[in-house]
C-alpha positions in Angstrom: -5.0 16.1 11.2 -7.7 13.5 11.9 -7.9 14.9 15.4 -8.4 18.4 14.1 -11.5 17.5 12.0 -12.8 14.8 14.3 -16.2 13.6 13.0 -16.7 16.5 10.7 -15.3 14.8 7.6 -13.6 11.6 6.4 -9.9 11.6 6.0 -8.3 9.6 3.2 -4.5 9.2 2.6 -3.4 9.9 -0.9 0.3 9.6 -1.5 3.0 7.8 0.2 1.1 4.5 0.4 3.5 1.8 -0.9 3.0 -1.1 1.4 0.5 -2.9 3.6 2.3 -1.4 6.6 1.5 2.1 5.2 -2.2 1.2 5.0 -2.1 0.0 8.6 -0.4 3.2 9.8 -2.9 5.4 7.9 -5.8 3.4 9.3 -4.3 3.6 12.8 -4.1 7.4 12.5 -7.8 7.6 11.6 -8.0 7.5 7.8 -11.1 5.9 6.3 -9.2 4.8 3.2 -5.9 4.9 1.4 -5.1 5.5 -2.3 -2.6 3.3 -4.0 -2.3 5.0 -7.4 1.4 4.7 -8.1 1.4 1.0 -7.1 -1.6 0.4 -9.3 0.2 2.1 -12.3 3.3 0.1 -11.7 1.4 -3.2 -11.7 -0.6 -2.2 -14.8 2.5 -1.2 -16.7 4.4 -4.3 -15.8 1.8 -7.0 -16.3 -1.5 -5.3 -17.3 -4.6 -6.5 -15.4 -2.7 -9.4 -13.8 -0.2 -6.9 -12.4 -2.9 -4.9 -10.8 -4.3 -8.1 -9.3 -0.9 -9.1 -8.0 -0.3 -5.7 -6.6 -3.5 -5.8 -4.6 -2.7 -9.4 -3.4 0.7 -8.2 -2.2 -0.8 -5.2 -0.3 -3.4 -7.4 1.2 -0.8 -10.0 2.4 1.4 -7.2 3.8 -1.5 -5.7 5.7 -2.6 -9.1 7.0 0.9 -9.9 8.3 1.3 -6.4 9.8 -2.1 -6.7 11.6 -1.1 -10.2 12.8 2.2 -8.8 14.2 0.2 -6.2 16.2 -2.3 -8.8 17.5 -5.2 -7.4 15.5 -7.6 -9.6 13.6 -10.1 -7.0 12.3 -9.2 -3.8 10.5 -11.9 -2.1 12.4 -10.0 -2.7 15.6 -6.9 -0.8 14.3 -6.2 2.4 16.2 -3.4 4.6 17.6 -2.6 1.9 20.2 -1.1 -0.1 17.2 1.5 2.6 16.7 4.9 2.7 18.5 5.4 5.9 20.6 9.0 7.1 19.9 
């Protein structure tokens, strides 16, 4: 999809983002951002504001580890080369 619109618009992933790995994949496919509404609501429902903070910390850590495993230090360096070709 990102290839189809190229530079004409920004693509944001909304739905299916549950982990830091999902954020990495979305970014590698060309997304400018990812929505994490369900995870946000789960954190809010479980622990209120602290739950949302914890959810964001978990996603950040998962993304950090995933980037490290691909040898990437900066999110701006993430691209299709970080995805496995099956």
